[in-house]
N, C-alpha and C positions, 0 to 999 in steps of 0.2 A: 805433455807441452814442454821442449827445450826452454830454458831459462836463459833469456837475454842479456848480455852485459850492456851497462849504459855507458855513454861515453861524452863527456862533458866539454863542450866547446865555448870558448871564451872567447870574441872579440867585440869591439864596439861597433865595428861597422857590419851591417849586414849583409853587403855583399859576399863580404870574405866568408860569413857563417853559410852564406848560401854555396861558395864554393868548397868548404869543406864536408858540406852534408854530401854533396854531389860525391866527392872523391872518396869519403867512407860509407855512403850507402850500399857498396857491393860487398861489405861486411855485414850486412843484415841483423845488426845491433840498435840498440836505441841511443839515437841522437839527443842530446839534450842541449838546448841553446841558454845560453847566458850572454847578456849585453854590457856587461862591467864586474870590474873584481866583485862589487857589493854582491850583486845578485849570482855572481858564481857562490860565494859563500854561504848565501840563503839556500840554492839548491844543495849544498855539501849536507846542511843541517839533518835533511830528511830524507836522502838517497844514498845508497853506495853506487862508486865509480870506476869502472876497470882503469880507466888514464882518463889525464886531463889534457887536453889541448888550448895552452894559454898564448894570448897575444902579449907581448911584451910593452908597445906602446898603445895607451890608453889614459884619456882623463880621466882625472881624481885619482882612485887606488891604480896605478901600475899592475904588470905583471909582475913582477919584482916583488912588491907589496902584497900584492893576492896570494902568494908561492910563501910568503912568510909567515902570513895567518894560517894558511892550511898545514903548514909544516907543524904550527904549535899546539893545532888541535891532535889529540889522541886517537880524535875517529878518523881523520883525513891523511895522518902525518904520511902513511904508508902509500899513497896512490900516486901510481907517478904521472909526474907534469913534463911533458913536451913544450918548450917554450916555440913561439914564433912570432918571427920579428922582420918587419920589411928593410929594416935600417941596421947594417953591419958595422960597429964600431971600432971593430979588430979585437984582439984577445983579451982584453981587461973586460969587454963588454961580455965576453963568451963566459969566460970566469966565471963573472956577478950571478948570471944564467945558473950554472953548476952551484955556485954556494949559497945559492937561493934553494936549491934541493930538485933543481930539474934531472932528468934522467938525458933529455936531448933538447938539443938547442939548433932550431933550423931555421935558416935565413931564407926568405921568399925573394926572388919565386922559388918554390920546391917544386923535386920531381913529383906528380902526384902517386906513383906506383913506389916511391921507397917510401913516402908518407904513409899511406895505406900498410904496406907491410910491418910498418914500425910498430903500429897502432894494433895491427891482428895481433904480433908476437904478446904484446901489455896484454892483449882480451883474452887472449890463449892460457897463461898465465894466472890472470884473474877465476876462467870458469874450473881450472884444476884445483886453486884454491876452494872454491867453490863447493868442488867435489868431496875435498880433503874433509872441510869442515863436516858436511853429510856425514860421510863415514865416521867420523869422529860422535857425530850425535846419533848416531845408531849405536856405536859400541858402547855409548855410557849408557842408553836404554836396553842393553843386553846386560850390564851390569847390576843396575836397579832391578831390574828381574831377577837377576840372579840371588842378589842379596834379600830380595823380598819372599824368597822362595814360590813365586807365584806358577802355578800349573799354566800351561799353554800348550797350544795343538803341536806347536815343535817343541822340541828337547834345546836345551843348549847346545849341544854338538852340529845340529843343522843350522841353527842361526849364526854359530861363529863361520861353520861354511860357507855360509852366504857372503857375511862378512868379511872374508876373506878373499872369497871371490871378485867381489864389486872392489875392493882395495887393490888386487893386482889389475884391474883393468885400469885403474886410475896411475898405477905403477908403469904400466905399459905406453899409456898415452904420455905421461911424463918423461920418460926417457925417450919418446920420439920427439919430442919439443926439444929436449935437452939435445939432441941429434943434432938438430935442424939449427939449435942456436949456436953450436961449434961451428959451425959453417959460416954463419954471418958475424961470427966474432964481436957483437955488442955486448960490452963489458955490462952495461947497468941490467940487461935483460938476461943474461949469464949469471949474474949475481941472485938476480929475483929467482930464475930456475934452480938454482943450487939451495937457496932457504928452501923451496918447497919441497924437493928431494929431501932435505934434514927432515921434515915434519912429516912427511911420507915414511921414513925411516923411524922415526918414532912411533906413529901410529902402527904401522908392522911389528914391532917389538912389544909394545903394549896386546894386540893382538896375539901374537904368538905365547905369551905368557899365561892367556887365559885356556890355552887347549892343555889336553888332559895329560897328566905327569910334568907339567911346568910348575905346579904348585899353585895356579890362579893369581901369581904376583897382577898387580894393577899399578902400582907404583911408577911405573914408567909410562903411565897413559900422558903423550905429548899437550903441553898448551898452546891454545889455539891463539896465539898472540899475533 
């Protein structure tokens, strides 16, 4: 079963949440509602999200304050935030949104297709990162198996070949996504994709170091931060 990404929708108006759900339902991901900044922060305590759509104008804790809390938490600071606002106060207001940690700032009414396309990019990046973490976990299991010298049905060379093939599939998908991003020229998404590619390169080097003849070096195993 293919894992679905979670998208957090934050708005104090139920009709706006309904509209967002209608727009994003075509992505076939898990949409999670929050009607306030406080409710959004609670949701972020337990679940991992691919992207957050955050309304700026909310009573109590507004979008800027909510984003500040999100960026202060180590668990959530790297989650992309797209600000949505019905009021455009000019460049200063937009700058405040980016300063709060937003990757994008969209004024209502917005083009549903454009919003869906932007969210789709961050969902794709999130899924590639999930795959990368899974490959890293498999690699660590292989290393532990080698250190313990356990006898298994498959030899180390067979397991390494499987890991290499799975990593190659992720690399191919990441390359295709990067080509898409080159066409869209979304700076935030391109930067995120570049970070993913660096992590893939580090994992590939670590895997290559385990191949026979390379001395079994494992010091280049990448950190999954």
